[in-house]
N, C-alpha and C positions, 0 to 999 in steps of 0.2 A: 503494499501501499503505501503510494507516494503522498510526504505531507499537501495537506493543502494551502494555497496560496490565495489570497484576497485578488479579485480581480479587481483590474485598474481601469481607469476610461480608456487607455490606450488598447487595449484586449479585446480580439476578436475570436472569442473560444468556442464559438462553433456555429454550425450552419445558421445564416442571418442573424451573425453577433450574439450579443452577449444575452438578451430580451426575445432573440425568434424574432426581431421584429424587420429585420433587414435596416433598420435607423441608424445611424451613429450620432453620439452625443455632441462630437469632435464638431469644431466651428472653423470658420476661415479655411477649408479645404481647394483644391483649386477645381473649377468649372469644364476648364478645357485641359484635352492633353495632345500631345502629337510626337513626334518621333523625337526633337527637341524641344519641345514644350511641357515644362510641367515633371519632369524626368527625373527623379533621382537618382538611377541606377537602372543597368538592364542585365538579366543573365537567361542565360540559354535553357530552356528547362522543356521535358519531355510535354508531348500534350496531354492535356488531362481533363475531366470536369467536376472536379472535386472543388468544395467550398474550402478558401485557405483557412488555417488557424494563427491567428496573430497574435503576441504578445509582446510587451515593449521591447523585447530584445531579439526573439525568432517569429521568425516565420515556416510552418509544419505545412506540406501539399503534399499530396499524390500526382503520380501521371503513369502513362504507358508507351511504350513503345519497344520497339524489336524486340519481340513478345516476350515481354517480363512485365511486371509493376512494381513502380518505385514511389518510395516513402521519401522524400527529401525536408530537410532543416536547412533553412538559410540564415544567415543574418541579417536582420531586419534595418540595420543601418547602411550595409555594403553591400547585397544583396550576394554577398559570397558563399557557396556551398559548404555548411560546415560538415553535413554529413549526408548518403544515400544509401539506403537499402534496400535492394533489388529480390525479387521473386521471381521466378519462372512462370508464365504464363502453360497450361497445359494444353495442348488443343485435339 
């Protein structure tokens, strides 16, 4: 069992956010994005359709490619992949 930690406003711990409402309480967020507009970092990731889990320091997500399912942890500040776990998909 992991020790519990209170969710801070920067956390997005589950699908559709802290209250499953899909609404963040954060203000002052950009309303436009582009290749060089309001982008902090870019990281090449496998294709995926899951909702990321975001904490103050990390982003956790899943993706699939090359006949495997991957779980990844990224550094939230830099986008650097900290670890990756791959599982082969049986066909």
